[in-house]
PDB file with one MODEL, atoms N, CA, C and O in Angstrom:
MODEL        1
ATOM      1  N   MET A   1       7.383   3.706  -1.801  1.00  0.00           N
ATOM      2  CA  MET A   1       7.783   4.485  -3.057  1.00  0.00           C
ATOM      3  C   MET A   1       8.549   4.381  -4.188  1.00  0.00           C
ATOM      4  O   MET A   1       8.439   4.953  -5.273  1.00  0.00           O
ATOM      5  N   LEU A   2       9.891   3.013  -3.515  1.00  0.00           N
ATOM      6  CA  LEU A   2      11.043   2.504  -4.298  1.00  0.00           C
ATOM      7  C   LEU A   2       9.692   1.961  -6.026  1.00  0.00           C
ATOM      8  O   LEU A   2      10.163   2.114  -7.153  1.00  0.00           O
ATOM      9  N   SER A   3       8.259   1.428  -5.885  1.00  0.00           N
ATOM     10  CA  SER A   3       7.416   0.278  -6.396  1.00  0.00           C
ATOM     11  C   SER A   3       7.116   1.582  -7.557  1.00  0.00           C
ATOM     12  O   SER A   3       6.939   1.353  -8.753  1.00  0.00           O
ATOM     13  N   THR A   4       7.099   2.931  -6.970  1.00  0.00           N
ATOM     14  CA  THR A   4       6.398   3.753  -8.068  1.00  0.00           C
ATOM     15  C   THR A   4       7.965   3.741  -9.468  1.00  0.00           C
ATOM     16  O   THR A   4       7.990   3.378 -10.644  1.00  0.00           O
ATOM     17  N   LEU A   5       8.857   4.224  -8.702  1.00  0.00           N
ATOM     18  CA  LEU A   5      10.298   4.322  -9.568  1.00  0.00           C
ATOM     19  C   LEU A   5      10.732   3.773 -10.244  1.00  0.00           C
ATOM     20  O   LEU A   5      10.969   2.592  -9.994  1.00  0.00           O
ATOM     21  N   SER A   6      11.244   4.638 -12.103  1.00  0.00           N
ATOM     22  CA  SER A   6      12.024   3.896 -12.879  1.00  0.00           C
ATOM     23  C   SER A   6      13.452   2.968 -12.517  1.00  0.00           C
ATOM     24  O   SER A   6      14.324   3.236 -11.690  1.00  0.00           O
ATOM     25  N   SER A   7      13.359   1.850 -13.394  1.00  0.00           N
ATOM     26  CA  SER A   7      15.249   1.266 -11.864  1.00  0.00           C
ATOM     27  C   SER A   7      16.038   2.094 -13.364  1.00  0.00           C
ATOM     28  O   SER A   7      16.970   1.361 -13.694  1.00  0.00           O
ATOM     29  N   ASP A   8      15.979   3.006 -14.074  1.00  0.00           N
ATOM     30  CA  ASP A   8      16.748   4.337 -14.087  1.00  0.00           C
ATOM     31  C   ASP A   8      17.295   5.111 -12.549  1.00  0.00           C
ATOM     32  O   ASP A   8      16.599   5.663 -11.697  1.00  0.00           O
ATOM     33  N   THR A   9      18.640   4.929 -12.579  1.00  0.00           N
ATOM     34  CA  THR A   9      19.083   5.543 -11.324  1.00  0.00           C
ATOM     35  C   THR A   9      19.690   6.923 -11.672  1.00  0.00           C
ATOM     36  O   THR A   9      20.025   7.692 -10.771  1.00  0.00           O
ATOM     37  N   GLY A  10      19.826   7.225 -12.938  1.00  0.00           N
ATOM     38  CA  GLY A  10      20.051   7.921 -13.748  1.00  0.00           C
ATOM     39  C   GLY A  10      18.916   9.569 -14.090  1.00  0.00           C
ATOM     40  O   GLY A  10      19.071  10.726 -14.480  1.00  0.00           O
ATOM     41  N   SER A  11      17.933   8.756 -13.680  1.00  0.00           N
ATOM     42  CA  SER A  11      16.342  10.215 -13.783  1.00  0.00           C
ATOM     43  C   SER A  11      16.327  10.388 -12.862  1.00  0.00           C
ATOM     44  O   SER A  11      16.157   9.537 -11.989  1.00  0.00           O
ATOM     45  N   THR A  12      16.647  12.541 -12.564  1.00  0.00           N
ATOM     46  CA  THR A  12      15.588  13.672 -11.418  1.00  0.00           C
ATOM     47  C   THR A  12      14.532  12.606 -11.508  1.00  0.00           C
ATOM     48  O   THR A  12      14.399  11.750 -10.633  1.00  0.00           O
ATOM     49  N   ALA A  13      13.601  12.694 -12.848  1.00  0.00           N
ATOM     50  CA  ALA A  13      12.680  12.789 -12.220  1.00  0.00           C
ATOM     51  C   ALA A  13      11.595  11.663 -11.886  1.00  0.00           C
ATOM     52  O   ALA A  13      10.368  11.663 -11.780  1.00  0.00           O
ATOM     53  N   SER A  14      12.811  10.506 -11.745  1.00  0.00           N
ATOM     54  CA  SER A  14      11.785   9.431 -10.986  1.00  0.00           C
ATOM     55  C   SER A  14      11.804   9.684  -9.954  1.00  0.00           C
ATOM     56  O   SER A  14      10.812   9.207  -9.404  1.00  0.00           O
ATOM     57  N   GLU A  15      12.585  10.357  -9.117  1.00  0.00           N
ATOM     58  CA  GLU A  15      12.711  10.621  -7.877  1.00  0.00           C
ATOM     59  C   GLU A  15      11.639  10.865  -7.290  1.00  0.00           C
ATOM     60  O   GLU A  15      11.073  10.104  -6.505  1.00  0.00           O
ATOM     61  N   GLU A  16      11.304  11.866  -7.598  1.00  0.00           N
ATOM     62  CA  GLU A  16       9.458  12.125  -7.084  1.00  0.00           C
ATOM     63  C   GLU A  16       8.293  11.745  -7.173  1.00  0.00           C
ATOM     64  O   GLU A  16       7.715  11.683  -8.258  1.00  0.00           O
ATOM     65  N   LEU A  17       7.500  11.280  -5.536  1.00  0.00           N
ATOM     66  CA  LEU A  17       6.197  11.122  -5.882  1.00  0.00           C
ATOM     67  C   LEU A  17       5.532  12.309  -5.669  1.00  0.00           C
ATOM     68  O   LEU A  17       5.976  13.170  -4.908  1.00  0.00           O
ATOM     69  N   LYS A  18       4.088  12.467  -6.528  1.00  0.00           N
ATOM     70  CA  LYS A  18       3.477  13.898  -6.645  1.00  0.00           C
ATOM     71  C   LYS A  18       2.125  13.396  -5.655  1.00  0.00           C
ATOM     72  O   LYS A  18       1.873  12.219  -5.911  1.00  0.00           O
ATOM     73  N   THR A  19       1.704  13.655  -5.177  1.00  0.00           N
ATOM     74  CA  THR A  19      -0.279  13.568  -4.583  1.00  0.00           C
ATOM     75  C   THR A  19      -0.670  14.725  -4.064  1.00  0.00           C
ATOM     76  O   THR A  19      -0.101  15.625  -3.448  1.00  0.00           O
ATOM     77  N   ALA A  20      -1.711  14.536  -4.419  1.00  0.00           N
ATOM     78  CA  ALA A  20      -2.438  15.548  -3.835  1.00  0.00           C
ATOM     79  C   ALA A  20      -2.729  15.293  -1.766  1.00  0.00           C
ATOM     80  O   ALA A  20      -2.322  15.835  -0.739  1.00  0.00           O
ATOM     81  N   LYS A  21      -3.234  14.672  -1.969  1.00  0.00           N
ATOM     82  CA  LYS A  21      -3.772  13.901  -0.492  1.00  0.00           C
ATOM     83  C   LYS A  21      -2.549  12.860  -0.007  1.00  0.00           C
ATOM     84  O   LYS A  21      -2.143  11.936  -0.712  1.00  0.00           O
ATOM     85  N   LEU A  22      -2.067  13.166   1.255  1.00  0.00           N
ATOM     86  CA  LEU A  22      -1.405  11.798   1.437  1.00  0.00           C
ATOM     87  C   LEU A  22      -2.632  10.605   2.186  1.00  0.00           C
ATOM     88  O   LEU A  22      -2.487   9.418   2.480  1.00  0.00           O
ATOM     89  N   THR A  23      -3.573  11.327   2.289  1.00  0.00           N
ATOM     90  CA  THR A  23      -4.224   9.359   3.120  1.00  0.00           C
ATOM     91  C   THR A  23      -5.432   9.150   2.179  1.00  0.00           C
ATOM     92  O   THR A  23      -6.545   8.776   2.550  1.00  0.00           O
ATOM     93  N   GLU A  24      -5.021   9.479   0.753  1.00  0.00           N
ATOM     94  CA  GLU A  24      -5.088   9.129  -0.156  1.00  0.00           C
ATOM     95  C   GLU A  24      -4.098   7.552  -0.567  1.00  0.00           C
ATOM     96  O   GLU A  24      -4.474   6.477  -1.034  1.00  0.00           O
ATOM     97  N   VAL A  25      -3.074   7.922  -0.247  1.00  0.00           N
ATOM     98  CA  VAL A  25      -0.842   7.377  -0.487  1.00  0.00           C
ATOM     99  C   VAL A  25      -1.381   6.019   0.871  1.00  0.00           C
ATOM    100  O   VAL A  25      -1.359   4.796   0.742  1.00  0.00           O
ATOM    101  N   ALA A  26      -1.840   6.885   2.139  1.00  0.00           N
ATOM    102  CA  ALA A  26      -1.955   5.552   3.077  1.00  0.00           C
ATOM    103  C   ALA A  26      -2.848   4.766   2.642  1.00  0.00           C
ATOM    104  O   ALA A  26      -2.701   3.551   2.775  1.00  0.00           O
ATOM    105  N   GLU A  27      -4.087   5.363   1.962  1.00  0.00           N
ATOM    106  CA  GLU A  27      -5.150   3.801   2.067  1.00  0.00           C
ATOM    107  C   GLU A  27      -4.618   3.274   0.763  1.00  0.00           C
ATOM    108  O   GLU A  27      -4.830   2.068   0.632  1.00  0.00           O
ATOM    109  N   LEU A  28      -4.114   3.730  -0.037  1.00  0.00           N
ATOM    110  CA  LEU A  28      -3.140   2.880  -0.986  1.00  0.00           C
ATOM    111  C   LEU A  28      -2.455   1.945  -0.448  1.00  0.00           C
ATOM    112  O   LEU A  28      -2.704   0.763  -0.689  1.00  0.00           O
ATOM    113  N   LEU A  29      -1.444   2.343   0.400  1.00  0.00           N
ATOM    114  CA  LEU A  29      -0.566   1.461   1.066  1.00  0.00           C
ATOM    115  C   LEU A  29      -1.275   0.676   2.109  1.00  0.00           C
ATOM    116  O   LEU A  29      -0.682  -0.340   2.470  1.00  0.00           O
ATOM    117  N   GLY A  30      -2.817   1.018   2.864  1.00  0.00           N
ATOM    118  CA  GLY A  30      -3.078  -0.303   3.607  1.00  0.00           C
ATOM    119  C   GLY A  30      -3.087   0.558   4.842  1.00  0.00           C
ATOM    120  O   GLY A  30      -4.194   0.658   5.372  1.00  0.00           O
ATOM    121  N   THR A  31      -2.012   1.253   5.460  1.00  0.00           N
ATOM    122  CA  THR A  31      -2.118   1.834   6.359  1.00  0.00           C
ATOM    123  C   THR A  31      -2.941   3.345   6.805  1.00  0.00           C
ATOM    124  O   THR A  31      -3.557   4.134   6.089  1.00  0.00           O
ATOM    125  N   SER A  32      -2.772   3.360   7.710  1.00  0.00           N
ATOM    126  CA  SER A  32      -3.169   5.046   8.123  1.00  0.00           C
ATOM    127  C   SER A  32      -2.463   6.143   8.138  1.00  0.00           C
ATOM    128  O   SER A  32      -1.235   6.110   8.214  1.00  0.00           O
ATOM    129  N   TYR A  33      -3.340   7.556   8.047  1.00  0.00           N
ATOM    130  CA  TYR A  33      -2.146   8.547   7.442  1.00  0.00           C
ATOM    131  C   TYR A  33      -0.933   8.823   8.294  1.00  0.00           C
ATOM    132  O   TYR A  33       0.236   9.145   8.084  1.00  0.00           O
ATOM    133  N   ARG A  34      -1.877   8.502   9.600  1.00  0.00           N
ATOM    134  CA  ARG A  34      -1.435   9.384  10.996  1.00  0.00           C
ATOM    135  C   ARG A  34       0.484   8.363  11.140  1.00  0.00           C
ATOM    136  O   ARG A  34       1.549   8.829  11.546  1.00  0.00           O
ATOM    137  N   HIS A  35       0.118   6.660  10.514  1.00  0.00           N
ATOM    138  CA  HIS A  35       1.068   6.017  10.483  1.00  0.00           C
ATOM    139  C   HIS A  35       2.112   6.573   9.323  1.00  0.00           C
ATOM    140  O   HIS A  35       3.041   7.314   9.644  1.00  0.00           O
ATOM    141  N   LEU A  36       1.995   6.351   8.581  1.00  0.00           N
ATOM    142  CA  LEU A  36       2.624   7.262   6.904  1.00  0.00           C
ATOM    143  C   LEU A  36       3.002   8.560   7.475  1.00  0.00           C
ATOM    144  O   LEU A  36       4.216   8.766   7.515  1.00  0.00           O
ATOM    145  N   ASN A  37       2.297   9.404   7.890  1.00  0.00           N
ATOM    146  CA  ASN A  37       2.945  11.132   8.708  1.00  0.00           C
ATOM    147  C   ASN A  37       4.217  10.248   9.621  1.00  0.00           C
ATOM    148  O   ASN A  37       5.396  10.594   9.540  1.00  0.00           O
ATOM    149  N   ARG A  38       3.904   9.443  10.210  1.00  0.00           N
ATOM    150  CA  ARG A  38       5.002   9.328  10.855  1.00  0.00           C
ATOM    151  C   ARG A  38       6.377   9.000  10.583  1.00  0.00           C
ATOM    152  O   ARG A  38       7.386   9.578  10.988  1.00  0.00           O
ATOM    153  N   VAL A  39       6.281   8.071   9.899  1.00  0.00           N
ATOM    154  CA  VAL A  39       7.724   7.056   9.060  1.00  0.00           C
ATOM    155  C   VAL A  39       8.000   8.588   7.521  1.00  0.00           C
ATOM    156  O   VAL A  39       9.160   8.992   7.437  1.00  0.00           O
ATOM    157  N   ILE A  40       6.812   9.323   6.391  1.00  0.00           N
ATOM    158  CA  ILE A  40       7.681  10.058   6.388  1.00  0.00           C
ATOM    159  C   ILE A  40       8.647  11.643   7.189  1.00  0.00           C
ATOM    160  O   ILE A  40       9.347  12.439   6.565  1.00  0.00           O
ATOM    161  N   ARG A  41       8.479  11.651   8.011  1.00  0.00           N
ATOM    162  CA  ARG A  41       9.076  12.695   9.286  1.00  0.00           C
ATOM    163  C   ARG A  41      10.393  11.772   9.628  1.00  0.00           C
ATOM    164  O   ARG A  41      11.521  12.260   9.704  1.00  0.00           O
ATOM    165  N   ASN A  42      10.115  10.405   9.821  1.00  0.00           N
ATOM    166  CA  ASN A  42      11.342   9.916  10.561  1.00  0.00           C
ATOM    167  C   ASN A  42      11.984   9.918   9.163  1.00  0.00           C
ATOM    168  O   ASN A  42      12.803  10.832   9.065  1.00  0.00           O
ATOM    169  N   LEU A  43      11.868   9.219   8.124  1.00  0.00           N
ATOM    170  CA  LEU A  43      12.895   9.336   6.625  1.00  0.00           C
ATOM    171  C   LEU A  43      13.258  10.481   6.311  1.00  0.00           C
ATOM    172  O   LEU A  43      14.226  10.427   5.552  1.00  0.00           O
ATOM    173  N   CYS A  44      12.752  12.072   6.669  1.00  0.00           N
ATOM    174  CA  CYS A  44      12.747  13.373   6.493  1.00  0.00           C
ATOM    175  C   CYS A  44      14.036  13.320   7.104  1.00  0.00           C
ATOM    176  O   CYS A  44      15.050  13.136   6.430  1.00  0.00           O
ATOM    177  N   ALA A  45      14.052  13.458   8.254  1.00  0.00           N
ATOM    178  CA  ALA A  45      14.917  13.345   9.471  1.00  0.00           C
ATOM    179  C   ALA A  45      16.521  13.193   8.974  1.00  0.00           C
ATOM    180  O   ALA A  45      17.518  13.915   8.974  1.00  0.00           O
ATOM    181  N   ALA A  46      16.094  11.493   8.451  1.00  0.00           N
ATOM    182  CA  ALA A  46      17.164  11.050   8.190  1.00  0.00           C
ATOM    183  C   ALA A  46      17.679  11.218   7.570  1.00  0.00           C
ATOM    184  O   ALA A  46      18.636  10.451   7.465  1.00  0.00           O
ATOM    185  N   SER A  47      17.545  12.546   6.400  1.00  0.00           N
ATOM    186  CA  SER A  47      17.449  12.153   4.868  1.00  0.00           C
ATOM    187  C   SER A  47      17.468  11.599   4.427  1.00  0.00           C
ATOM    188  O   SER A  47      18.438  11.584   3.669  1.00  0.00           O
ATOM    189  N   VAL A  48      16.543  10.536   4.320  1.00  0.00           N
ATOM    190  CA  VAL A  48      16.274   9.813   3.336  1.00  0.00           C
ATOM    191  C   VAL A  48      15.719   9.981   2.219  1.00  0.00           C
ATOM    192  O   VAL A  48      15.932   9.379   1.167  1.00  0.00           O
ATOM    193  N   ILE A  49      14.548  11.319   2.577  1.00  0.00           N
ATOM    194  CA  ILE A  49      13.280  11.250   1.897  1.00  0.00           C
ATOM    195  C   ILE A  49      13.466  12.618   2.119  1.00  0.00           C
ATOM    196  O   ILE A  49      14.330  12.985   2.915  1.00  0.00           O
ATOM    197  N   GLU A  50      12.616  13.591   1.391  1.00  0.00           N
ATOM    198  CA  GLU A  50      12.690  15.385   1.430  1.00  0.00           C
ATOM    199  C   GLU A  50      11.265  15.703   0.847  1.00  0.00           C
ATOM    200  O   GLU A  50      10.881  15.346  -0.267  1.00  0.00           O
ATOM    201  N   ARG A  51      10.420  16.540   1.906  1.00  0.00           N
ATOM    202  CA  ARG A  51       8.753  16.445   1.583  1.00  0.00           C
ATOM    203  C   ARG A  51       8.663  18.441   1.347  1.00  0.00           C
ATOM    204  O   ARG A  51       8.821  19.344   2.168  1.00  0.00           O
ATOM    205  N   LYS A  52       8.431  18.462   0.260  1.00  0.00           N
ATOM    206  CA  LYS A  52       7.596  19.733  -0.208  1.00  0.00           C
ATOM    207  C   LYS A  52       6.065  19.630  -0.513  1.00  0.00           C
ATOM    208  O   LYS A  52       5.396  18.634  -0.788  1.00  0.00           O
ATOM    209  N   LYS A  53       5.715  20.890  -0.392  1.00  0.00           N
ATOM    210  CA  LYS A  53       4.162  20.904  -0.848  1.00  0.00           C
ATOM    211  C   LYS A  53       3.888  19.377  -0.736  1.00  0.00           C
ATOM    212  O   LYS A  53       3.954  18.497   0.123  1.00  0.00           O
ATOM    213  N   SER A  54       3.410  19.572  -2.568  1.00  0.00           N
ATOM    214  CA  SER A  54       2.916  18.226  -3.198  1.00  0.00           C
ATOM    215  C   SER A  54       3.703  16.764  -3.519  1.00  0.00           C
ATOM    216  O   SER A  54       3.310  15.937  -4.343  1.00  0.00           O
ATOM    217  N   ALA A  55       4.786  16.656  -2.758  1.00  0.00           N
ATOM    218  CA  ALA A  55       6.347  15.740  -3.089  1.00  0.00           C
ATOM    219  C   ALA A  55       6.503  15.763  -2.580  1.00  0.00           C
ATOM    220  O   ALA A  55       6.555  16.715  -1.802  1.00  0.00           O
ATOM    221  N   LEU A  56       6.913  14.039  -2.389  1.00  0.00           N
ATOM    222  CA  LEU A  56       8.485  12.947  -1.534  1.00  0.00           C
ATOM    223  C   LEU A  56       9.577  13.049  -2.657  1.00  0.00           C
ATOM    224  O   LEU A  56       9.590  12.417  -3.713  1.00  0.00           O
ATOM    225  N   ILE A  57      10.108  13.587  -2.401  1.00  0.00           N
ATOM    226  CA  ILE A  57      11.521  14.003  -2.860  1.00  0.00           C
ATOM    227  C   ILE A  57      12.680  12.586  -2.271  1.00  0.00           C
ATOM    228  O   ILE A  57      13.337  12.843  -1.262  1.00  0.00           O
ATOM    229  N   ILE A  58      12.812  11.607  -2.723  1.00  0.00           N
ATOM    230  CA  ILE A  58      13.948  10.273  -2.810  1.00  0.00           C
ATOM    231  C   ILE A  58      15.744  10.952  -2.349  1.00  0.00           C
ATOM    232  O   ILE A  58      16.672  10.616  -3.084  1.00  0.00           O
ATOM    233  N   LYS A  59      15.955  11.643  -1.431  1.00  0.00           N
ATOM    234  CA  LYS A  59      17.436  12.160  -1.602  1.00  0.00           C
ATOM    235  C   LYS A  59      18.472  10.896  -1.578  1.00  0.00           C
ATOM    236  O   LYS A  59      19.468  10.819  -2.296  1.00  0.00           O
ATOM    237  N   ASP A  60      18.069   9.952  -0.652  1.00  0.00           N
ATOM    238  CA  ASP A  60      19.199   8.494  -1.277  1.00  0.00           C
ATOM    239  C   ASP A  60      18.485   7.197  -1.230  1.00  0.00           C
ATOM    240  O   ASP A  60      18.072   6.693  -0.186  1.00  0.00           O
ATOM    241  N   ARG A  61      18.356   6.665  -2.447  1.00  0.00           N
ATOM    242  CA  ARG A  61      17.843   5.816  -3.410  1.00  0.00           C
ATOM    243  C   ARG A  61      18.325   4.378  -2.787  1.00  0.00           C
ATOM    244  O   ARG A  61      17.713   3.310  -2.742  1.00  0.00           O
ATOM    245  N   GLU A  62      19.712   4.743  -2.293  1.00  0.00           N
ATOM    246  CA  GLU A  62      19.900   4.162  -1.479  1.00  0.00           C
ATOM    247  C   GLU A  62      19.868   2.753  -0.697  1.00  0.00           C
ATOM    248  O   GLU A  62      19.809   1.532  -0.838  1.00  0.00           O
ATOM    249  N   LYS A  63      19.978   4.158   0.533  1.00  0.00           N
ATOM    250  CA  LYS A  63      19.811   3.904   1.880  1.00  0.00           C
ATOM    251  C   LYS A  63      17.966   3.917   1.936  1.00  0.00           C
ATOM    252  O   LYS A  63      17.541   3.992   3.088  1.00  0.00           O
ATOM    253  N   ILE A  64      17.191   3.871   1.147  1.00  0.00           N
ATOM    254  CA  ILE A  64      15.759   3.411   0.726  1.00  0.00           C
ATOM    255  C   ILE A  64      15.554   2.429   1.043  1.00  0.00           C
ATOM    256  O   ILE A  64      14.846   2.009   1.959  1.00  0.00           O
ATOM    257  N   SER A  65      16.383   1.751   0.041  1.00  0.00           N
ATOM    258  CA  SER A  65      16.629   0.447  -0.943  1.00  0.00           C
ATOM    259  C   SER A  65      16.506  -1.047   0.138  1.00  0.00           C
ATOM    260  O   SER A  65      15.750  -1.974   0.431  1.00  0.00           O
ATOM    261  N   ALA A  66      18.088  -0.359   0.487  1.00  0.00           N
ATOM    262  CA  ALA A  66      18.422  -0.937   2.118  1.00  0.00           C
ATOM    263  C   ALA A  66      17.584  -0.976   3.159  1.00  0.00           C
ATOM    264  O   ALA A  66      17.322  -2.089   3.613  1.00  0.00           O
ATOM    265  N   LEU A  67      17.061   0.046   3.686  1.00  0.00           N
ATOM    266  CA  LEU A  67      15.905  -0.170   4.543  1.00  0.00           C
ATOM    267  C   LEU A  67      13.954  -1.066   3.571  1.00  0.00           C
ATOM    268  O   LEU A  67      12.891  -1.296   4.147  1.00  0.00           O
ATOM    269  N   ALA A  68      14.182  -1.213   2.614  1.00  0.00           N
ATOM    270  CA  ALA A  68      13.254  -1.543   2.210  1.00  0.00           C
ATOM    271  C   ALA A  68      13.663  -3.239   1.981  1.00  0.00           C
ATOM    272  O   ALA A  68      12.966  -3.877   1.192  1.00  0.00           O
ATOM    273  N   SER A  69      14.489  -3.738   2.496  1.00  0.00           N
ATOM    274  CA  SER A  69      15.343  -5.168   2.155  1.00  0.00           C
ATOM    275  C   SER A  69      14.599  -5.734   1.336  1.00  0.00           C
ATOM    276  O   SER A  69      14.194  -6.889   1.469  1.00  0.00           O
ATOM    277  N   GLY A  70      14.238  -4.714   0.056  1.00  0.00           N
ATOM    278  CA  GLY A  70      13.956  -5.432  -1.176  1.00  0.00           C
ATOM    279  C   GLY A  70      12.488  -5.902  -1.642  1.00  0.00           C
ATOM    280  O   GLY A  70      12.009  -6.184  -2.740  1.00  0.00           O
ATOM    281  N   ASN A  71      11.965  -5.861  -0.287  1.00  0.00           N
ATOM    282  CA  ASN A  71      10.391  -5.562  -0.484  1.00  0.00           C
ATOM    283  C   ASN A  71      10.098  -4.100  -0.817  1.00  0.00           C
ATOM    284  O   ASN A  71      10.388  -3.274   0.049  1.00  0.00           O
ATOM    285  N   ILE A  72       9.696  -3.784  -1.670  1.00  0.00           N
ATOM    286  CA  ILE A  72       9.428  -2.414  -1.812  1.00  0.00           C
ATOM    287  C   ILE A  72       7.800  -2.493  -2.599  1.00  0.00           C
ATOM    288  O   ILE A  72       7.322  -1.496  -3.141  1.00  0.00           O
ATOM    289  N   TYR A  73       6.916  -4.125  -2.543  1.00  0.00           N
ATOM    290  CA  TYR A  73       5.552  -4.290  -2.949  1.00  0.00           C
ATOM    291  C   TYR A  73       5.037  -4.163  -1.550  1.00  0.00           C
ATOM    292  O   TYR A  73       3.812  -4.075  -1.465  1.00  0.00           O
ATOM    293  N   GLU A  74       5.866  -4.128  -0.201  1.00  0.00           N
ATOM    294  CA  GLU A  74       4.803  -4.208   0.876  1.00  0.00           C
ATOM    295  C   GLU A  74       4.648  -2.916   1.473  1.00  0.00           C
ATOM    296  O   GLU A  74       3.831  -2.749   2.379  1.00  0.00           O
TER     297      GLU A  74
ENDMDL
END
């Protein structure tokens, strides 16, 4: 998710990833739909991201950056 965002932290429009199908995102990331859905649920429960219809919204960019440990392309 972080690799799709701009480096401008003041922009709220860049804090959102829209997709028609989560299966397409899973394929792009090289993981299963089930695993991706599980990770998204865990991040939502931790209030790191928010899931709305066709979008994933990053609520805590600093926390998701810390979880990524600098590996935003893996």
